N, C-alpha and C positions, 0 to 999 in steps of 0.2 A: 491049356493050363490056366487055372483060375487063381486069382490072388484074393485072399480074404482081407478085407479092409479093417476088420476088427482085431487082427493079430499084430502085436507089437514085439519087436525084437529088441531086447535090452542087453547092454554090455554087462559083464560080471560086476558085482558090487565093488570088488577091489579096484577096478579101473575107474569107477565113478565116484569113489569116496571123496566127500568134501566138496563136491561141485554142485552148482545149481541144477545142472542137468540131471544129476543123480537124484536130487530131491524131487524134482518135477517128474522124472521117470518113475520113481518109486511111488509117488502119490498117484500117478495115473494108473499104475499097475495094481494099486491097492496093497502094496507091500512096503515094509520099511527096511532100510538098509542098516545092518548092524556091523559096526566097525569093531575089529579085534581090540582088546584092551592093550594099552601101552604100559609096558613094564618099566617102572622107575628103577634106575640103577644108581648105586652110590659111586662117587668119584673114586678112582683107584688110589690106593695108598702110595705115597711117595716114600721111596726107600732112602734112608739116610746112609750116605757112604762114609766110610772111615778115611782118614787122611792117607793111610797106607794103600787103600784101594785106588784112590785118585793118583797117587804117585806111581803105582804100578801101571795104571792105564796110560799115563803120560809117557812112561818109559817104553811101553809097548808101541805107542804111537810114534815115538821118536825112532825106534828101530825100523818101523815100517817106512817112515819118511827117508831115513838114511839109505834104505834099499832102493829108493826111487831116484837116487842121484839128484836130490833137491835139497835146498836149504830153506828152512822155514824160520822166520824171525818175527818177533813182536816188538813194537816200540811205541812210545807215546810221542805224538807230534806236539811239541810245546806250544806252537803258535795257535793251535785250535783245541788243545787239551783233550785229544782223542787218541785212541789206540789205532795203529796202522799195522796190518799184517802183510808181510812180503814173502813171496816164494821165488827163490832164485835157483838157476841151474848151478849145481855145485862145481861142475867142471869149468864152465865158461864165466860164471858170475853174472850171467845175463838175467834180467828180471823176467820172470815167467808170468807172475800175477801179483797184483797189489789190491788189498781190500781195506778201505775204499780206494777206488782208482785215483790216480794223481790229479786228474781233472776235478774230481769231487773235493779233494783236499784243498786244492787251490781256490775253488769257489767258496768253501767254508772259511778259508783264510781271509778272502776279500770281504765276505759278509761280516766277519768278526771285526776286521779293521774298520769298515764303514760304521758299524754300530759303536765301536769305541770312540771314533771321531764325533759321532752324533751325540753320544753321552757326554763327552767332554765339553762340547758346545753348549749343551743344556745346562751343565753345571756352571759354566762361566756366565751365562745370561741369567742365572738364578731361577731357571724353570726346572721343574721336576716331573 
């Protein structure tokens, strides 16, 4: 079996597109690689929902949650001025999930407290 040294095997243009290997392989083969055109698309339109649609969706979601024997609640944690979502088992009252987790809320409280102390110290010393 003989191997012809002048024969070069090239990968399909689609697999070589945009690479240096594609450019050099195409120039060595005497051919240019033509990439398919890229079609520009407009951003999808955002649908404006009516208040009644949102109320209906919330009611449907609440029905679904009630069927899971879970209690979902939203609250604002005053110490960090952020919302906290809790999911509890409606039978036992046990916490199933909290977003953000209690550890994260505690870290946020500590950071806010430290920043408040630092700001108060700067104001007392006349620095801004």
